[in-house]
C-alpha positions as a Markdown table, in Angstrom:
| # | Residue | x | y | z |
|---|---|---|---|---|
| 1 | Unk | -16.8 | -9.6 | 11.7 |
| 2 | Unk | -13.4 | -10.7 | 11.5 |
| 3 | Unk | -14.4 | -14.1 | 10.4 |
| 4 | Unk | -16.7 | -12.8 | 7.8 |
| 5 | Unk | -14.0 | -10.6 | 6.4 |
| 6 | Unk | -11.7 | -13.3 | 6.1 |
| 7 | Unk | -14.0 | -15.5 | 4.2 |
| 8 | Unk | -14.8 | -12.9 | 1.8 |
| 9 | Unk | -11.1 | -12.4 | 1.2 |
| 10 | Unk | -10.4 | -16.0 | 0.4 |
| 11 | Unk | -13.5 | -15.8 | -2.2 |
| 12 | Unk | -12.0 | -13.0 | -3.8 |
| 13 | Unk | -8.5 | -14.6 | -3.9 |
| 14 | Unk | -9.8 | -17.9 | -5.1 |
| 15 | Unk | -12.1 | -15.8 | -7.8 |
| 16 | Unk | -8.8 | -13.8 | -9.1 |
| 17 | Unk | -6.9 | -17.0 | -9.0 |
| 18 | Unk | -9.8 | -19.0 | -11.2 |
| 19 | Unk | -10.3 | -16.1 | -13.6 |
| 20 | Unk | -6.2 | -15.9 | -14.1 |
| 21 | Unk | -6.3 | -19.6 | -14.9 |
| 22 | Unk | -9.2 | -19.4 | -17.4 |
| 23 | Unk | -7.5 | -16.2 | -18.9 |
| 24 | Unk | -4.2 | -18.2 | -19.2 |
| 25 | Unk | -6.1 | -21.3 | -20.8 |
| 26 | Unk | -7.6 | -18.9 | -23.5 |
| 27 | Unk | -4.7 | -16.7 | -24.4 |
| 28 | Unk | -1.9 | -19.2 | -25.4 |
| 29 | Unk | -0.5 | -17.4 | -28.6 |
| 30 | Unk | 3.4 | -16.8 | -27.8 |
| 31 | Unk | 4.4 | -13.2 | -28.0 |
| 32 | Unk | 7.9 | -11.8 | -27.8 |
| 33 | Unk | 8.3 | -8.8 | -25.5 |
| 34 | Unk | 10.6 | -5.8 | -26.3 |
| 35 | Unk | 11.8 | -3.9 | -23.4 |
| 36 | Unk | 14.1 | -1.0 | -24.7 |
| 37 | Unk | 17.2 | -3.0 | -25.5 |
| 38 | Unk | 16.2 | -6.5 | -24.3 |
| 39 | Unk | 14.1 | -9.2 | -26.0 |
| 40 | Unk | 12.3 | -11.5 | -23.8 |
| 41 | Unk | 11.7 | -15.0 | -25.3 |
| 42 | Unk | 8.2 | -15.7 | -26.6 |
| 43 | Unk | 5.6 | -16.5 | -23.7 |
| 44 | Unk | 2.0 | -16.8 | -23.9 |
| 45 | Unk | 0.0 | -13.5 | -23.7 |
| 46 | Unk | -1.7 | -14.6 | -20.5 |
| 47 | Unk | 1.9 | -14.7 | -18.7 |
| 48 | Unk | 3.0 | -11.3 | -20.0 |
| 49 | Unk | -0.1 | -9.7 | -18.7 |
| 50 | Unk | -0.5 | -11.4 | -15.6 |
| 51 | Unk | 3.4 | -10.8 | -14.8 |
| 52 | Unk | 2.7 | -6.8 | -15.7 |
| 53 | Unk | -0.5 | -7.0 | -13.4 |
| 54 | Unk | 1.4 | -8.8 | -10.6 |
| 55 | Unk | 4.4 | -6.3 | -11.0 |
| 56 | Unk | 2.1 | -3.2 | -10.8 |
| 57 | Unk | 0.4 | -4.6 | -7.5 |
| 58 | Unk | 3.7 | -4.8 | -6.1 |
| 59 | Unk | 5.1 | -1.6 | -7.2 |
| 60 | Unk | 2.0 | -0.1 | -5.8 |
| 61 | Unk | 2.4 | -1.6 | -2.4 |
| 62 | Unk | 5.9 | -0.4 | -2.2 |
| 63 | Unk | 5.0 | 3.1 | -3.2 |
| 64 | Unk | 1.9 | 3.2 | -0.9 |
| 65 | Unk | 4.5 | 1.9 | 2.0 |
| 66 | Unk | 6.6 | 4.7 | 1.6 |
| 67 | Unk | 3.9 | 7.0 | 1.6 |
| 68 | Unk | 2.4 | 5.5 | 4.9 |
| 69 | Unk | 5.8 | 5.4 | 6.7 |
| 70 | Unk | 6.3 | 9.3 | 5.8 |
| 71 | Unk | 2.9 | 9.9 | 7.1 |
| 72 | Unk | 3.5 | 7.8 | 10.2 |
| 73 | Unk | 6.9 | 9.7 | 10.9 |
| 74 | Unk | 5.2 | 13.2 | 10.4 |
| 75 | Unk | 2.4 | 12.1 | 12.9 |
| 76 | Unk | 5.0 | 11.1 | 15.3 |
| 77 | Unk | 7.0 | 14.2 | 15.1 |
| 78 | Unk | 3.6 | 16.6 | 15.3 |
| 79 | Unk | 2.6 | 14.3 | 18.4 |
| 80 | Unk | 6.1 | 15.1 | 19.9 |
| 81 | Unk | 5.6 | 18.9 | 19.1 |
| 82 | Unk | 2.2 | 18.9 | 20.7 |
| 83 | Unk | 3.4 | 17.2 | 23.7 |
| 84 | Unk | 6.3 | 19.6 | 24.3 |
| 85 | Unk | 3.9 | 22.6 | 23.7 |
| 86 | Unk | 1.5 | 21.2 | 26.2 |
| 87 | Unk | 4.3 | 20.6 | 28.8 |
| 88 | Unk | 5.4 | 24.3 | 28.2 |
| 89 | Unk | 1.9 | 25.5 | 28.8 |
| 90 | Unk | 1.7 | 23.4 | 31.9 |
| 91 | Unk | 4.6 | 25.0 | 33.4 |
| 92 | Unk | 3.5 | 28.6 | 32.6 |
| 93 | Unk | 0.2 | 27.8 | 34.1 |
| 94 | Unk | 2.0 | 26.5 | 37.2 |
| 95 | Unk | 4.4 | 29.7 | 37.3 |
| 96 | Unk | 1.3 | 31.9 | 37.2 |
| 97 | Unk | 2.0 | 33.5 | 34.0 |
| 98 | Unk | -1.1 | 32.5 | 32.4 |
| 99 | Unk | -4.2 | 33.0 | 34.2 |
| 100 | Unk | -7.0 | 30.7 | 32.8 |
| 101 | Unk | -10.0 | 32.9 | 31.3 |
| 102 | Unk | -13.4 | 32.2 | 32.6 |
């Protein structure tokens, strides 16, 4: 199953690469880019679009990484609290404070 997943991933990446190259070949018109106070040199339209697509992907992965790390930290904290509560419950059961219900 892992082999099929890897083959599928390679096919998707190669397809995206081919589509990007074809897109770049068909959009050669140089276009300047103005970003608030800075003006970039004119580049082909395809370069600007592909760069923005790649930058969006990187930003998306960075944001999802932060969210994932926060979620894992919360999970670790919750597991610690659960283990502490289980230990306390076990101690109370051993002391005879709590009686198991039938």
